[in-house]
C-alpha positions as protocol buffer text, in pm:
chain_id: "A"
residue {
  index: 1
  type: VAL
  ca { x: 4194 y: 14386 z: 12010 }
}
residue {
  index: 2
  type: ALA
  ca { x: 4465 y: 14646 z: 12027 }
}
residue {
  index: 3
  type: PRO
  ca { x: 4654 y: 14694 z: 11707 }
}
residue {
  index: 4
  type: VAL
  ca { x: 5007 y: 14548 z: 11704 }
}
residue {
  index: 5
  type: ALA
  ca { x: 5281 y: 14806 z: 11706 }
}
residue {
  index: 6
  type: PRO
  ca { x: 5503 y: 14798 z: 11401 }
}
residue {
  index: 7
  type: VAL
  ca { x: 5843 y: 14644 z: 11454 }
}
residue {
  index: 8
  type: ALA
  ca { x: 6128 y: 14882 z: 11384 }
}
residue {
  index: 9
  type: PRO
  ca { x: 6350 y: 14748 z: 11102 }
}
residue {
  index: 10
  type: VAL
  ca { x: 6689 y: 14617 z: 11201 }
}
residue {
  index: 11
  type: ALA
  ca { x: 6967 y: 14842 z: 11077 }
}
residue {
  index: 12
  type: PRO
  ca { x: 7209 y: 14675 z: 10839 }
}
residue {
  index: 13
  type: VAL
  ca { x: 7563 y: 14618 z: 10978 }
}
residue {
  index: 14
  type: ALA
  ca { x: 7701 y: 14874 z: 10739 }
}
residue {
  index: 15
  type: THR
  ca { x: 7462 y: 15141 z: 10876 }
}
residue {
  index: 16
  type: GLU
  ca { x: 7560 y: 15054 z: 11229 }
}
residue {
  index: 17
  type: LEU
  ca { x: 7923 y: 15081 z: 11148 }
}
residue {
  index: 18
  type: LYS
  ca { x: 7868 y: 15432 z: 11009 }
}
residue {
  index: 19
  type: THR
  ca { x: 7731 y: 15544 z: 11343 }
}
residue {
  index: 20
  type: LEU
  ca { x: 8040 y: 15437 z: 11536 }
}
residue {
  index: 21
  type: PRO
  ca { x: 8324 y: 15668 z: 11597 }
}
residue {
  index: 22
  type: THR
  ca { x: 8580 y: 15658 z: 11316 }
}
residue {
  index: 23
  type: LEU
  ca { x: 8862 y: 15485 z: 11525 }
}
residue {
  index: 24
  type: LYS
  ca { x: 8624 y: 15226 z: 11672 }
}
residue {
  index: 25
  type: ARG
  ca { x: 8478 y: 15153 z: 11326 }
}
residue {
  index: 26
  type: ALA
  ca { x: 8824 y: 15106 z: 11179 }
}
residue {
  index: 27
  type: LEU
  ca { x: 8924 y: 14861 z: 11461 }
}
residue {
  index: 28
  type: LEU
  ca { x: 8609 y: 14658 z: 11415 }
}
residue {
  index: 29
  type: THR
  ca { x: 8650 y: 14639 z: 11042 }
}
residue {
  index: 30
  type: ALA
  ca { x: 9013 y: 14526 z: 11080 }
}
residue {
  index: 31
  type: ALA
  ca { x: 8910 y: 14258 z: 11334 }
}
residue {
  index: 32
  type: LEU
  ca { x: 8643 y: 14125 z: 11090 }
}
residue {
  index: 33
  type: CYS
  ca { x: 8895 y: 14111 z: 10809 }
}
residue {
  index: 34
  type: VAL
  ca { x: 9151 y: 13920 z: 11019 }
}
residue {
  index: 35
  type: SER
  ca { x: 8887 y: 13669 z: 11136 }
}
residue {
  index: 36
  type: LEU
  ca { x: 8785 y: 13599 z: 10778 }
}
residue {
  index: 37
  type: GLN
  ca { x: 9142 y: 13560 z: 10650 }
}
residue {
  index: 38
  type: GLN
  ca { x: 9296 y: 13360 z: 10933 }
}
residue {
  index: 39
  type: PRO
  ca { x: 9320 y: 12990 z: 10844 }
}
residue {
  index: 40
  type: ALA
  ca { x: 9196 y: 12722 z: 11075 }
}
residue {
  index: 41
  type: LEU
  ca { x: 9467 y: 12580 z: 11305 }
}
residue {
  index: 42
  type: SER
  ca { x: 9604 y: 12242 z: 11213 }
}
residue {
  index: 43
  type: ALA
  ca { x: 9509 y: 11951 z: 11432 }
}
residue {
  index: 44
  type: THR
  ca { x: 9783 y: 11806 z: 11640 }
}
residue {
  index: 45
  type: THR
  ca { x: 9810 y: 11485 z: 11844 }
}
residue {
  index: 46
  type: ILE
  ca { x: 10065 y: 11313 z: 12076 }
}
residue {
  index: 47
  type: PHE
  ca { x: 10059 y: 11021 z: 11823 }
}
residue {
  index: 48
  type: SER
  ca { x: 10213 y: 11233 z: 11550 }
}
residue {
  index: 49
  type: GLY
  ca { x: 10561 y: 11107 z: 11476 }
}
residue {
  index: 50
  type: VAL
  ca { x: 10796 y: 10864 z: 11301 }
}
residue {
  index: 51
  type: TYR
  ca { x: 10801 y: 10508 z: 11447 }
}
residue {
  index: 52
  type: ALA
  ca { x: 10993 y: 10184 z: 11439 }
}
residue {
  index: 53
  type: ASP
  ca { x: 10778 y: 9865 z: 11422 }
}
residue {
  index: 54
  type: PRO
  ca { x: 10962 y: 9566 z: 11579 }
}
residue {
  index: 55
  type: ASN
  ca { x: 10754 y: 9324 z: 11374 }
}
residue {
  index: 56
  type: HIS
  ca { x: 10875 y: 9477 z: 11048 }
}
residue {
  index: 57
  type: PRO
  ca { x: 11227 y: 9615 z: 11093 }
}
residue {
  index: 58
  type: ARG
  ca { x: 11328 y: 9909 z: 10871 }
}
residue {
  index: 59
  type: CYS
  ca { x: 10980 y: 9945 z: 10729 }
}
residue {
  index: 60
  type: GLU
  ca { x: 10868 y: 10309 z: 10757 }
}
residue {
  index: 61
  type: ARG
  ca { x: 10581 y: 10390 z: 10995 }
}
residue {
  index: 62
  type: THR
  ca { x: 10452 y: 10743 z: 11031 }
}
residue {
  index: 63
  type: ILE
  ca { x: 10153 y: 10916 z: 11182 }
}
residue {
  index: 64
  type: ASP
  ca { x: 10074 y: 11278 z: 11082 }
}
residue {
  index: 65
  type: ASP
  ca { x: 9908 y: 11556 z: 11282 }
}
residue {
  index: 66
  type: HIS
  ca { x: 9565 y: 11445 z: 11162 }
}
residue {
  index: 67
  type: GLY
  ca { x: 9597 y: 11077 z: 11260 }
}
residue {
  index: 68
  type: VAL
  ca { x: 9676 y: 10951 z: 10912 }
}
residue {
  index: 69
  type: ILE
  ca { x: 9894 y: 10638 z: 10938 }
}
residue {
  index: 70
  type: ARG
  ca { x: 10137 y: 10552 z: 10656 }
}
residue {
  index: 71
  type: GLY
  ca { x: 10367 y: 10255 z: 10616 }
}
residue {
  index: 72
  type: VAL
  ca { x: 10567 y: 10026 z: 10386 }
}
residue {
  index: 73
  type: ASP
  ca { x: 10524 y: 9648 z: 10404 }
}
residue {
  index: 74
  type: PRO
  ca { x: 10737 y: 9371 z: 10253 }
}
residue {
  index: 75
  type: VAL
  ca { x: 10579 y: 9148 z: 9988 }
}
residue {
  index: 76
  type: PRO
  ca { x: 10477 y: 8876 z: 10065 }
}
residue {
  index: 77
  type: PHE
  ca { x: 10370 y: 9009 z: 10405 }
}
residue {
  index: 78
  type: SER
  ca { x: 10439 y: 8808 z: 10719 }
}
residue {
  index: 79
  type: ARG
  ca { x: 10514 y: 8882 z: 11081 }
}
residue {
  index: 80
  type: GLY
  ca { x: 10880 y: 8938 z: 11143 }
}
residue {
  index: 81
  type: LYS
  ca { x: 10976 y: 9025 z: 10783 }
}
residue {
  index: 82
  type: GLY
  ca { x: 11131 y: 9363 z: 10732 }
}
residue {
  index: 83
  type: CYS
  ca { x: 11237 y: 9609 z: 10462 }
}
residue {
  index: 84
  type: GLY
  ca { x: 11608 y: 9554 z: 10495 }
}
residue {
  index: 85
  type: PHE
  ca { x: 11736 y: 9610 z: 10149 }
}
residue {
  index: 86
  type: PRO
  ca { x: 11652 y: 9822 z: 9834 }
}
residue {
  index: 87
  type: GLY
  ca { x: 11499 y: 9634 z: 9550 }
}
residue {
  index: 88
  type: ARG
  ca { x: 11280 y: 9401 z: 9755 }
}
residue {
  index: 89
  type: LEU
  ca { x: 10920 y: 9373 z: 9670 }
}
residue {
  index: 90
  type: ALA
  ca { x: 10713 y: 9616 z: 9883 }
}
residue {
  index: 91
  type: ALA
  ca { x: 10375 y: 9782 z: 9916 }
}
residue {
  index: 92
  type: ALA
  ca { x: 10303 y: 10136 z: 10049 }
}
residue {
  index: 93
  type: TRP
  ca { x: 9976 y: 10196 z: 10236 }
}
residue {
  index: 94
  type: LYS
  ca { x: 9780 y: 10464 z: 10410 }
}
residue {
  index: 95
  type: ILE
  ca { x: 9481 y: 10454 z: 10655 }
}
residue {
  index: 96
  type: GLN
  ca { x: 9295 y: 10713 z: 10849 }
}
residue {
  index: 97
  type: GLY
  ca { x: 9340 y: 10666 z: 11222 }
}
residue {
  index: 98
  type: LYS
  ca { x: 9082 y: 10815 z: 11454 }
}
residue {
  index: 99
  type: VAL
  ca { x: 9218 y: 10992 z: 11758 }
}
residue {
  index: 100
  type: SER
  ca { x: 8998 y: 11012 z: 12069 }
}
residue {
  index: 101
  type: SER
  ca { x: 8887 y: 11359 z: 12190 }
}
residue {
  index: 102
  type: ASP
  ca { x: 9113 y: 11339 z: 12495 }
}
residue {
  index: 103
  type: ASP
  ca { x: 9415 y: 11228 z: 12276 }
}
residue {
  index: 104
  type: THR
  ca { x: 9478 y: 10909 z: 12470 }
}
residue {
  index: 105
  type: ARG
  ca { x: 9376 y: 10655 z: 12207 }
}
residue {
  index: 106
  type: ILE
  ca { x: 9391 y: 10610 z: 11836 }
}
residue {
  index: 107
  type: PHE
  ca { x: 9162 y: 10369 z: 11647 }
}
residue {
  index: 108
  type: ILE
  ca { x: 9349 y: 10178 z: 11385 }
}
residue {
  index: 109
  type: ASN
  ca { x: 9166 y: 9974 z: 11122 }
}
residue {
  index: 110
  type: PHE
  ca { x: 9423 y: 9756 z: 10942 }
}
residue {
  index: 111
  type: ASP
  ca { x: 9135 y: 9593 z: 10751 }
}
residue {
  index: 112
  type: GLU
  ca { x: 9146 y: 9900 z: 10528 }
}
residue {
  index: 113
  type: LYS
  ca { x: 9492 y: 9809 z: 10394 }
}
residue {
  index: 114
  type: ASP
  ca { x: 9494 y: 9428 z: 10391 }
}
residue {
  index: 115
  type: GLY
  ca { x: 9147 y: 9289 z: 10461 }
}
residue {
  index: 116
  type: SER
  ca { x: 9284 y: 9117 z: 10768 }
}
residue {
  index: 117
  type: GLY
  ca { x: 8986 y: 9217 z: 10981 }
}
residue {
  index: 118
  type: GLU
  ca { x: 9223 y: 9367 z: 11240 }
}
residue {
  index: 119
  type: ALA
  ca { x: 9078 y: 9684 z: 11409 }
}
residue {
  index: 120
  type: PHE
  ca { x: 9165 y: 9810 z: 11755 }
}
residue {
  index: 121
  type: ASP
  ca { x: 9261 y: 10101 z: 11971 }
}
residue {
  index: 122
  type: GLY
  ca { x: 9631 y: 10183 z: 12033 }
}
residue {
  index: 123
  type: VAL
  ca { x: 9735 y: 10397 z: 12328 }
}
residue {
  index: 124
  type: PHE
  ca { x: 10049 y: 10618 z: 12378 }
}
residue {
  index: 125
  type: ASP
  ca { x: 10289 y: 10481 z: 12630 }
}
residue {
  index: 126
  type: GLY
  ca { x: 10460 y: 10787 z: 12770 }
}
residue {
  index: 127
  type: GLU
  ca { x: 10711 y: 10598 z: 12979 }
}
residue {
  index: 128
  type: ARG
  ca { x: 10844 y: 10401 z: 12682 }
}
residue {
  index: 129
  type: ASN
  ca { x: 10770 y: 10681 z: 12431 }
}
residue {
  index: 130
  type: GLY
  ca { x: 10572 y: 10475 z: 12178 }
}
residue {
  index: 131
  type: LEU
  ca { x: 10241 y: 10351 z: 12044 }
}
residue {
  index: 132
  type: LEU
  ca { x: 10127 y: 10046 z: 12239 }
}
residue {
  index: 133
  type: LEU
  ca { x: 9907 y: 9792 z: 12051 }
}
residue {
  index: 134
  type: PRO
  ca { x: 9672 y: 9542 z: 12222 }
}
residue {
  index: 135
  type: ASP
  ca { x: 9901 y: 9249 z: 12157 }
}
residue {
  index: 136
  type: GLY
  ca { x: 10182 y: 9420 z: 12350 }
}
residue {
  index: 137
  type: THR
  ca { x: 10368 y: 9540 z: 12040 }
}
residue {
  index: 138
  type: LEU
  ca { x: 10528 y: 9884 z: 12087 }
}
residue {
  index: 139
  type: TRP
  ca { x: 10600 y: 10111 z: 11797 }
}
residue {
  index: 140
  type: LYS
  ca { x: 10887 y: 10310 z: 11931 }
}
residue {
  index: 141
  type: LYS
  ca { x: 10869 y: 10680 z: 11848 }
}
residue {
  index: 142
  type: LEU
  ca { x: 11187 y: 10792 z: 11681 }
}
residue {
  index: 143
  type: GLY
  ca { x: 11109 y: 11159 z: 11621 }
}
residue {
  index: 144
  type: PRO
  ca { x: 10855 y: 11415 z: 11510 }
}
residue {
  index: 145
  type: PHE
  ca { x: 10650 y: 11373 z: 11191 }
}
residue {
  index: 146
  type: ALA
  ca { x: 10797 y: 11568 z: 10897 }
}
residue {
  index: 147
  type: THR
  ca { x: 10557 y: 11728 z: 10662 }
}
residue {
  index: 148
  type: THR
  ca { x: 10801 y: 11697 z: 10380 }
}
residue {
  index: 149
  type: SER
  ca { x: 11034 y: 11411 z: 10273 }
}
residue {
  index: 150
  type: PRO
  ca { x: 11395 y: 11460 z: 10165 }
}
residue {
  index: 151
  type: ILE
  ca { x: 11337 y: 11230 z: 9862 }
}
residue {
  index: 152
  type: PRO
  ca { x: 11181 y: 11467 z: 9602 }
}
residue {
  index: 153
  type: GLY
  ca { x: 11436 y: 11623 z: 9367 }
}
residue {
  index: 154
  type: ASP
  ca { x: 11665 y: 11561 z: 9070 }
}
residue {
  index: 155
  type: TYR
  ca { x: 11921 y: 11288 z: 9066 }
}
residue {
  index: 156
  type: ASP
  ca { x: 12225 y: 11150 z: 8887 }
}
residue {
  index: 157
  type: ASP
  ca { x: 12186 y: 10778 z: 8805 }
}
residue {
  index: 158
  type: SER
  ca { x: 12515 y: 10582 z: 8838 }
}
residue {
  index: 159
  type: SER
  ca { x: 12376 y: 10318 z: 8590 }
}
residue {
  index: 160
  type: HIS
  ca { x: 12275 y: 10578 z: 8326 }
}
residue {
  index: 161
  type: PRO
  ca { x: 12486 y: 10893 z: 8353 }
}
residue {
  index: 162
  type: GLY
  ca { x: 12336 y: 11213 z: 8202 }
}
residue {
  index: 163
  type: CYS
  ca { x: 11984 y: 11075 z: 8191 }
}
residue {
  index: 164
  type: VAL
  ca { x: 11707 y: 11263 z: 8373 }
}
residue {
  index: 165
  type: ARG
  ca { x: 11599 y: 11115 z: 8701 }
}
residue {
  index: 166
  type: ARG
  ca { x: 11343 y: 11305 z: 8902 }
}
residue {
  index: 167
  type: VAL
  ca { x: 11113 y: 11231 z: 9197 }
}
residue {
  index: 168
  type: LEU
  ca { x: 10809 y: 11457 z: 9258 }
}
residue {
  index: 169
  type: SER
  ca { x: 10664 y: 11519 z: 9598 }
}
residue {
  index: 170
  type: SER
  ca { x: 10360 y: 11309 z: 9497 }
}
residue {
  index: 171
  type: GLY
  ca { x: 10595 y: 11006 z: 9451 }
}
residue {
  index: 172
  type: THR
  ca { x: 10575 y: 11017 z: 9072 }
}
residue {
  index: 173
  type: VAL
  ca { x: 10914 y: 10923 z: 8923 }
}
residue {
  index: 174
  type: GLN
  ca { x: 11022 y: 11076 z: 8588 }
}
residue {
  index: 175
  type: GLY
  ca { x: 11315 y: 10994 z: 8372 }
}
residue {
  index: 176
  type: GLU
  ca { x: 11451 y: 10929 z: 8027 }
}
residue {
  index: 177
  type: ASP
  ca { x: 11647 y: 10650 z: 7854 }
}
residue {
  index: 178
  type: PRO
  ca { x: 11916 y: 10679 z: 7590 }
}
residue {
  index: 179
  type: PRO
  ca { x: 11856 y: 10568 z: 7233 }
}
residue {
  index: 180
  type: GLY
  ca { x: 11933 y: 10215 z: 7137 }
}
residue {
  index: 181
  type: LEU
  ca { x: 11956 y: 9903 z: 7355 }
}
residue {
  index: 182
  type: LEU
  ca { x: 11942 y: 9992 z: 7727 }
}
residue {
  index: 183
  type: THR
  ca { x: 12234 y: 9831 z: 7910 }
}
residue {
  index: 184
  type: PRO
  ca { x: 12398 y: 9907 z: 8241 }
}
residue {
  index: 185
  type: GLY
  ca { x: 12622 y: 10214 z: 8195 }
}
residue {
  index: 186
  type: SER
  ca { x: 12449 y: 10342 z: 7877 }
}
residue {
  index: 187
  type: LYS
  ca { x: 12452 y: 10728 z: 7885 }
}
residue {
  index: 188
  type: CYS
  ca { x: 12230 y: 11013 z: 7775 }
}
residue {
  index: 189
  type: VAL
  ca { x: 12437 y: 11257 z: 7566 }
}
residue {
  index: 190
  type: PRO
  ca { x: 12326 y: 11608 z: 7481 }
}
residue {
  index: 191
  type: GLY
  ca { x: 12159 y: 11599 z: 7140 }
}
residue {
  index: 192
  type: ASP
  ca { x: 12038 y: 11242 z: 7176 }
}
residue {
  index: 193
  type: ILE
  ca { x: 11676 y: 11163 z: 7108 }
}
residue {
  index: 194
  type: THR
  ca { x: 11586 y: 11004 z: 7436 }
}
residue {
  index: 195
  type: THR
  ca { x: 11274 y: 10819 z: 7549 }
}
residue {
  index: 196
  type: PRO
  ca { x: 11098 y: 10990 z: 7837 }
}
residue {
  index: 197
  type: TRP
  ca { x: 10891 y: 10793 z: 8089 }
}
residue {
  index: 198
  type: GLU
  ca { x: 10688 y: 10853 z: 8405 }
}
residue {
  index: 199
  type: LEU
  ca { x: 10598 y: 10605 z: 8677 }
}
residue {
  index: 200
  type: GLU
  ca { x: 10359 y: 10618 z: 8974 }
}
residue {
  index: 201
  type: GLY
  ca { x: 10524 y: 10585 z: 9317 }
}
residue {
  index: 202
  type: SER
  ca { x: 10455 y: 10641 z: 9685 }
}
residue {
  index: 203
  type: ILE
  ca { x: 10677 y: 10813 z: 9940 }
}
residue {
  index: 204
  type: VAL
  ca { x: 10659 y: 10716 z: 10309 }
}
residue {
  index: 205
  type: GLY
  ca { x: 10925 y: 10900 z: 10512 }
}
residue {
  index: 206
  type: ASN
  ca { x: 11265 y: 10808 z: 10373 }
}
residue {
  index: 207
  type: GLN
  ca { x: 11134 y: 10526 z: 10153 }
}
residue {
  index: 208
  type: LEU
  ca { x: 11001 y: 10519 z: 9794 }
}
residue {
  index: 209
  type: VAL
  ca { x: 10793 y: 10239 z: 9651 }
}
residue {
  index: 210
  type: VAL
  ca { x: 10775 y: 10232 z: 9269 }
}
residue {
  index: 211
  type: SER
  ca { x: 10714 y: 9976 z: 8994 }
}
residue {
  index: 212
  type: PHE
  ca { x: 10943 y: 9984 z: 8688 }
}
residue {
  index: 213
  type: ASP
  ca { x: 10726 y: 9722 z: 8512 }
}
residue {
  index: 214
  type: PRO
  ca { x: 10586 y: 9964 z: 8253 }
}
residue {
  index: 215
  type: ILE
  ca { x: 10940 y: 10027 z: 8111 }
}
residue {
  index: 216
  type: ASP
  ca { x: 11129 y: 9714 z: 8204 }
}
residue {
  index: 217
  type: GLU
  ca { x: 11121 y: 9382 z: 8015 }
}
residue {
  index: 218
  type: VAL
  ca { x: 11153 y: 9193 z: 8341 }
}
residue {
  index: 219
  type: LYS
  ca { x: 10841 y: 9235 z: 8548 }
}
residue {
  index: 220
  type: GLN
  ca { x: 10876 y: 9229 z: 8924 }
}
residue {
  index: 221
  type: GLY
  ca { x: 10617 y: 9454 z: 9074 }
}
residue {
  index: 222
  type: PRO
  ca { x: 10658 y: 9753 z: 9311 }
}
residue {
  index: 223
  type: ILE
  ca { x: 11002 y: 9765 z: 9469 }
}
residue {
  index: 224
  type: LEU
  ca { x: 11160 y: 9951 z: 9752 }
}
residue {
  index: 225
  type: ALA
  ca { x: 11408 y: 10233 z: 9725 }
}
residue {
  index: 226
  type: GLN
  ca { x: 11577 y: 10378 z: 10042 }
}
residue {
  index: 227
  type: PHE
  ca { x: 11701 y: 10733 z: 10091 }
}
residue {
  index: 228
  type: LYS
  ca { x: 12008 y: 10787 z: 10301 }
}
residue {
  index: 229
  type: ASP
  ca { x: 12301 y: 11027 z: 10297 }
}
residue {
  index: 230
  type: ASN
  ca { x: 12160 y: 11223 z: 10001 }
}
residue {
  index: 231
  type: THR
  ca { x: 12144 y: 10901 z: 9797 }
}
residue {
  index: 232
  type: LEU
  ca { x: 11845 y: 10700 z: 9678 }
}
residue {
  index: 233
  type: ARG
  ca { x: 11944 y: 10334 z: 9679 }
}
residue {
  index: 234
  type: THR
  ca { x: 11746 y: 10141 z: 9416 }
}
residue {
  index: 235
  type: ALA
  ca { x: 11747 y: 9787 z: 9290 }
}
residue {
  index: 236
  type: ASN
  ca { x: 11975 y: 9874 z: 8995 }
}
residue {
  index: 237
  type: GLY
  ca { x: 12214 y: 10130 z: 9142 }
}
residue {
  index: 238
  type: LEU
  ca { x: 12257 y: 10454 z: 9329 }
}
residue {
  index: 239
  type: TRP
  ca { x: 12077 y: 10779 z: 9243 }
}
residue {
  index: 240
  type: THR
  ca { x: 12272 y: 11077 z: 9393 }
}
residue {
  index: 241
  type: LYS
  ca { x: 12062 y: 11377 z: 9468 }
}
residue {
  index: 242
  type: LYS
  ca { x: 12173 y: 11692 z: 9289 }
}
residue {
  index: 243
  type: ILE
  ca { x: 12246 y: 11994 z: 9503 }
}
residue {
  index: 244
  type: ALA
  ca { x: 12057 y: 12299 z: 9394 }
}
residue {
  index: 245
  type: PRO
  ca { x: 12290 y: 12585 z: 9294 }
}
């Protein structure tokens, strides 16, 4: 049997680069660096946008570029009931929709949010510019999905002047109360020893759902606040957003 010829070792990439002309080596190195540093492109879909649900008027409905569906529902939940006024009991929700590879359908599993057992495909109706559900309901598309909400920021509370009121991008609400008995109109004055507080909340578009139960004597559960015209309308008053200097 003839002896097997030895296999020549493969030159490392670095060695091969050294054998290239200087200019070519520089271009190749730059291309490799760019390919390593360039972030992956964000997924987009025709379903991305802000919607109006005729079965739940004024309740936010959004779908982001990755098919995540967010909404606010009235509590108790029933068909035809909307989110018409600040202070009503509400629940924020989020489910992961699954967009088909050809971007013509989105699988929606409402069972994830309410245990209803509802799960189906929705399609985009281009003629009517909306998400069409199997029962004939059309979520009318109002505009593009916004990656940021106008709600986060610092506010002046008409019911408690001078007291910190802040909403974070996560939906967390921070604030402080003046010393003594808390009554409508009680103020926070510089030098006061105030009581700070922090509450969990959820932002969906121009709506905020937050429960004041941890700091209020009267327990009512998560309630709705609506942002419009640079003002957050809550159950107990108006929070006016401060303009950054």
